[in-house]
C-alpha positions, 0 to 999 in steps of 0.5 A, a space after each residue: 500502562 506503567 511498564 511492559 508486562 511479562 506477556 507483552 507483545 513488542 511491535 517494532 515500527 509504527 507504520 501502517 503494519 505496526 500500528 495495525 498489529 499493535 491495535 489487533 494485539 491490544 484489542 485481543 486483551 494482550 498488552 503491547 509496547 509499540 516502538 517507533 524511532 521517529 522523531 528521535 531518528 527520522 528516515 529519508 522519506 518521513 516528515 512527521 512523528 505521526 504514526 502510520 504516516 503516508 509517505 507516497 500516495 494518499 490512495 488505498 486504491 479501489 474500494 469495490 469489494 465485489 469486483 476488485 481484489 484490493 476492495 475485497 481486502 478492504 472489506 475483510 479488514 473492516 470485518 476484523 475491526 481494522 484500525 487502518 480502515 477505520 481511520 481511512 473511512 473517517 478521513 476519506 477524500 473524493 477519488 472516484 472509485 478509489 478510497 483516498 484519504 487526507 493523509 494528516 487526518 488519517 495519521 492523526 486518527 491512528 495516533 490518537 487511537 493508539 495513544 488512548 488505548 489502555 493496553 498500548 504503550 508507545 515507546 519512542 526511540 530506535 531499536 538498534 539491532 536485534 530486539 533484547 532476548 527477553 522480548 519473547 514475542 516480537 513483531 518487526 514491522 519496520 517497513 522499507 526504511 528499516 534502520 541500518 543497525 536492525 537491517 544488518 542484524 537481521 541479515 546476519 541472523 538469517 545469512 540472507 541478503 535482503 532484496 531491494 528495490 526503489 520506491 518513488 514518491 509523486 509530487 503534490 500541487 496546490 489546487 489554486 495554482 492549477 489552470 482550470 481553463 485548460 483542465 477539468 474535473 471528471 472521474 474515468 467513466 464518471 465513476 462515483 467512489 467513496 465520498 465522491 461525485 463522479 468528478 473527483 480528478 482534475 484532468 489535464 489534456 495533451 495533444 500528440 505534439 505536447 505528449 511527444 515533447 513531454 516524453 522526450 523531456 522526461 527521458 532527457 531530464 537530469 535524474 538523482 544519482 544512485 551511488 551505492 543503490 545503482 543496481 537496485 531493481 524497481 517494483 513494477 507497481 511503482 515505477 518512476 514516470 521517466 523509467 516508464 517513458 524509457 520503455 517506449 513512447 506509448 507506455 505512458 499513454 497506456 499507463 497513468 496518462 491513458 485518455 480513455 473514459 474522459 471528455 474535455 468540456 472545453 473542447 468536447 469534439 477533440 479527443 485528447 492524445 494523453 491525459 494527466 490526472 491529479 487526485 485530491 490529497 487532503 480534506 480541504 481540497 487544497 492539495 492534489 497529487 499527480 497520479 502515477 508520477 513517482 519520479 527520481 528527477 531532480 527537483 529543478 527538472 521536476 518543476 520545469 518538465 511538469 509545468 509543460 503539462 497544460 493546466 500546470 504551467 503555473 503549478 506551485 508544488 507543496 511537495 516534489 517527488 522523491 526516491 527511497 530504497 525499499 527492502 524485503 525478506 526472502 519470506 518463503 525461505 525465511 518465515 514460517 506459515 505464521 510469519 515467524 522467523 525460522 532462525 529465531 521464532 520469537 521474531 515475527 515479521 509484518 508489512 512490506 518487509 515480508 514482500 507485500 506491496 501497497 498500503 492496504 496489503 502491508 496493514 493487512 499483514 500487520 493485522 494477521 501478525 497481530 492476531 497470531 502474536 496475541 494468540 501466542 501470548 495467550 498460549 493458543 494457536 490461531 488457524 490461518 485465514 482461509 486461502 480463499 480470502 484476500 488475506 489468506 491468499 496474500 499470506 499464502 504468497 508471502 509464505 510460499 505461494 510463489 514459483 521457485 526459480 530453476 536456477 540454483 542460488 537465485 531467488 524469484 520471490 518478488 513483492 506483490 499487490 493483492 490480486 485475484 491471481 493469488 486466489 485458488 480457482 473456483 471449484 465451479 466458475 459461473 456460466 450463466 446470468 441470474 436470468 439463465 442466459 449464458 455469460 459471454 466475453 468479459 461477463 465471465 470474468 466479472 462474474 468469476 471475480 464476484 463469485 470469488 469475492 462472495 466466497 471470500 467474505 463467507 469463508 472469512 465470516 466462518 473463520 472469524 466465528 470459529 477462531 476469533 471469539 476472544 478477539 471479536 469480543 474484546 
């Protein structure tokens, strides 16, 4: 492009949501300017100038579209030609039943696709404050690390203080420094996932004595001082490991350190009391992240405490854990059904700022925001995706699906991962197996999830056929 056209959509922020939004706009035949402040101005968590850089985990979580809500969201996004899913699939690394990616390869693939698209212009530099008034169609997707000038401008415009919580980063270990005489490769229940073998995680076992000592060390370890962030709550889906430990001595054993579905080949007759898992973090298999070990421990404490884990006594860390502040809007109050700011409808929001949580969820909201913005640019109105779909149910939560608090002046809206609890109930839940026998116990739950997933994909296909002919053909 030689310069922004009058009907260009401006996307502010080139993380997962912004990158996906820009892709969907351009794929619909509408020019787009994608604004990214890095490397001119970096954030507390980013390390590169790459688009869609992953700063926390490298996992997109379950890829099981039939039984898992996030896997279903993967499938829906693939049907909508998601750039984020395309790049993830092309850069996957073994991770049991999850879809995990080589983070550098993933970011490079997204950056290359956006750079090469003829309708996308990438503008490097900070949008310091509200976008200029002549930008009539804007998607703000600046994520949890929105720069202060823009955050302040949004706060002033909405007369609403953004809620905030801490989002913590797990450490990454060099594979060659892990002692495999104590650890072993295995996925829980030997489950084979995308590109995996059923032996995709490194497992480090603990005895009760080791576990108790580890929990005590986590609680006593020196933590990062919050200062002005003191009273910011955590999001339960990404709690620091030491905060989980403080909730009770058995919390970790029933969370990231649960010992189920695994057998130690070095000592098959002894059941581990707790198990620490590490997941491949790059395609070369040279880096592994410690699953669920987000932390606000100081760097020296991390090395000291994590090296007490059997198999990690000589661990060399490629990156230590960290902590950053996450912010989001009170979206049900501030945004309309198409993610537009009620106070200034030219501004549309996407990604974590809207109150979704997770890589895939953020990208999916960017996807629908891009489709909405492209329709606006063409002078059309796009119908929202059905509420029976993962995309539609997540959108419904963001724009009003939560339960309001009964206390005046307070808010109950909180970030949410996609889950089947956001979906409307089935008109008729399955009660029988294909052979005619009755479903019992957990079989009912499994069958219900599979029926909801099948309905979601069927309804999404109809929505695409009815409303996205232009976008699908672009």
